[in-house]
C-alpha positions, 0 to 999 in steps of 0.5 A: 134565655135567663131561665135556661141559664139558671136552670143549667147553673142551678141544676149543676150546683144542686145535683153536683154535690148530691151525685158525688155523695154516696149516701144522702147529704147530712140528715134524713134518717127520720124521714127514711123511717117514715117512707119505709113505714108507708111501704111497710103499711102498704101505703096506709098511714100508720098510727105511729112511727118508732124512732130512737126508742120513742113511739112518735105520732105520724102527723107529719104532712105526708105527701113528700113520703108518699111520693117517694114511696110510690117512686121506690115501689113502682120503679124498684129504687132503693129509698135511700137513693131516692132520699139522696136524689130527690130533694135536689130534683125538687129544688131544681123545680123551684127555679122554674116556680120562682121564674113565674113568680118573678115574671108576675111581680117584678116590673121589667124583663131585666129584673126578672132575668136578674132575679131568677139567676140570683134565686138559682145561685144563692146558697140559701136557696140550696143548702137546706133543700138538697140534704135528705132532710130537705125532701118535704121542704123543697117539695113544700117550697115548690108548691108554695112559690107556685101558690103565691105566684097564683094568689098575687095573680087572684088579687090583682086579676080575679078569676076562676082559673087563678082561684083554682090554681091558688087552692090547689098549690096551697093544698099541696104546700099544706100536705107537704111541710108544715113551716112552709105552709105557715110561711105561705100563709102569712105571705099571702095575707101580706099580699091581700094587705097590699093588693086586695083590700076589697070585698071581692078579694076577701071572699076569694081568699076565704074560698081559698082557705075553705078549699084548702081545708076541705081538700086537706081534711082526710089527712088532718081529720085522721091525724086529729082523730088519732092523736088530738091537737096536742102534736100540732100545738107543740110543733107551734111552740117549737124553736122559739126566737132568740135576739140573734135572729133579729140582729141577723136581719139588721146585718143582712147576712141571709144569703149565707155567701161564703166570701163577699156578701155581694148579693146581700148587699144588692138586696139591701140596695133594692130595699132602698130603691123600693123605699124611694119609689114607695113600693113597700111590699117586698121590703115588708115581706122580708121584714115580716119573714124575720119577725115570724120565722125562728128557725131556717129563717134565711131559706124563707128570706130567700124569695123576697131577697132574690127579688130585691137583688134583681131591683137593686142590680137593675138600678146599679147597672142602669146608672152604669149604662146611662150616657154620661149627660144623664148621670145623676149629679150632672146636667140633665139628670135622669129621673130614674136609673133603669136599664132603658136599652137592650144594649148594655155598656161595657162596664155594665156587661163586665159587672154582670158577668162578674156577678154571675161568675162570682154566684156560680163560685159562691153557690159551689163552694157553700153547697153541703157535701157532708154525708154519713161515711162508710165507717159510720155506716158499718159501725151502726149496722154492726150494732143492729146485727149484734147487739140487743135492741134496748142497748143505749149509746151516747154518740159523740160525733164532733159535729157542731151546731144545733140541728147539724149532727147528721151522725147522731140523726141517722143512728137510731134508724141504722143501728135500731138502738137508742141515742141518749142524747136524743131520748126524752129524758136527755133532750137538749144534751150536746156533747161535741168532741173532736173525734167520732166515737160510738160508746155502747153501754150494756142493756141493763148496765 
C-alpha cells in the first residue's frame, strides 16, 4: 500500500511539471546533440561531438542515449519529446528500486513505509532528475539503487544470484552516468566495511569489480583507444569542493524543502536514534557523501537521508503512540519508542497525515518548471537559418546560479552558432542581467 501510494504521489509530482511543459525542463542541449549523433551515425558510437564550436570526445557513458535513440527510431518519437519525458519515467522507476533497498536495509515494515514515501516526495529526489539533463542521471540512479540492494544482500547472504545481480546492475550504472557510478563505488565499499569484512565477501566484491570491468570493456576500451585517459582524468578533477559544501552538511538542508525543513529534521532525529542504538552505517553513509561529492551532493545524499527520515519518524510516532504509563520520564519507562501495534493513536495518525500532505505540497512547489520558451526557440532557430555558422554570440540570459543557465546551454544546439561564454577561452565567464538578450557579432568582426 505504501509503495502504491508513493508511486501515485511521486509519479504525480514528477510528471505534472513535465507534461505541463512544451520543451524539456531546463537543460539537455548537449545530450540532445549526443542522441542525434547516434541516430545520424546509425547507432555507431561517434568519435567526437561538435558543440559550441568545440570538438568534444564522445566518452560519456552512452546507455541512456542509446535507449533514447532506439525508442525514437522504433516508434518515430521526436528526440526532443523523449528528452522531455524519459527522465521523469526513469525517476518514477527509482521509487520502486528504493522500496526494494529500504526493505533490505531497514528493520521494520513501518520504516519501509515511511522511507519510500519520504523518497517519493523529497525535492532533491526530483529536481535534478526530471530535467532534460537528468536523462542519464535518473537512469543511472535507478540502476545504482538496484545495485546497492544486491550488494547489501551479497554482503549478508552471499549467493550466486546476488553476485550476478550485483554485476548486472553495477555494469548498467557505469554505462549510464559517471558520477552516479562513483557514488555507487564508495557506497559499496562502505557496505563491505560494515557488513562483509571477511575473505568470502572480499572475493565476491572483487568478482563484482572484475565482472563489471569485463562487461563494460567494449565501451571504455574504445574510448581510451580513441582519446586516451585524459578525458577521464579531467572529469575526475572537475568541480572541486568548496567550504560551503561542508557547511551544508552541518546545516542539514540537503532536502531542499521550500518551507519548513521537516524531513531534514526527521533525518537528523534518525541520526541520533542510530547513534543511540549503535547503528552507524547510515550516519557514516550520509557523511561520506558530503565529503566525496563536490556537486549536486543533495541528489546523492537523498538515499541515506530518506532511510534516516524513516527511522526518525518511527521513533517520533512510536513515542506518541505509547500508552501514558510507558512514556519516558514516567513509571514503567519503555525501553524503545518503536511502533509495536498496527493501530495508531489519533495524534499519531494526525501527525502522519500532516507530514504526508506537507510532503506532497513541498514536492509540488519545489519541482522545476522552467524551460526554453517559444520566443527563445524562435530566435535561436532564426539564427541557424539566417546567419553564418561561424557567428559568435554573447548570450545574456538573466538566469543566476552555476549550472542553471539553460538558455545558454541550449543556444549552441538550436542555433548552430558559438556562445562566447561557453568557449575554451571564456570558460567561467558569467553575465547575468535582468533581461534576456541575444547579441550577435559579425562572423569576422
